[in-house]
N, C-alpha and C positions, 0 to 999 in steps of 0.2 A: 490638116490632119481632120479622121474624119468621125463624125456625130458621136461614134462610137465612143473618140478618144476624148471627146472633151465630157460626155456626160463622166469618166474615169475620174479626170483634173478637176470636174465641177464638185465632187460627190462629196466621202468622209472626210475628214480630215483631225488631226493630232494633237496636242504640244508633246513633243518632246525635252525633255533634262534631260544636261549632261554636265558631269561634274569631274573635277580633277582629282583622279584616288594614285595617288604616287607619280610615278611615271607617265599615266595614260590617263587619257580620257572615258567614261563612260556613259553611256546612254543610259538611260533607263524611259521604256518605251510606255510606259504605265497610266499615261493618261489617258482618258478613256474617247471614244470617235465621235466626235464630233460633227453637225448635220452641212454644214456648209464652211469654207474657207476664213468668211468672213467670221462667224463666229470664233474659229480656232485662232485668225491673230487679237482678235479684242483679248483672249482668256492671252495668249503668249506676252501681249506686250501689258500683261495686268502684271505677270511674274517677272517678267521681264523688269518691270521699274521696281520691285520687291529684291533683285537680286539673284534673282535666277538665272543661267542661262538656257537658252533653249532655242528650237527650232517648228518646224510643222512636218507634217508628213502626210501625205496623200496615201490616198487606199490604195494607189499602187506601191508604195515604194519611195517613193518622188521625194528627196525631202527639198526646204528651204531652210536654208538660216537665218534666224533673226536678232538674235544677239549676234556681236561686233568681237574678236577676242576669243580667245580659249579663258576656260574659269580660274583661276590662281590657287 
């Protein structure tokens, strides 16, 4: 991985919320961009503890699932 690739993946992150609507799972990408992954993970865990299904998205569009399973 080049230095450029590393700087992208360690850059801005946000929490993405998803929920079931009928037979589909809808993603809501309205979470604010945060300056680093650690802060985004902290928020994702906070929302997860309160019953939200969440994932993390980096500024290049990569997604990391935080919540297990699909919303009910």
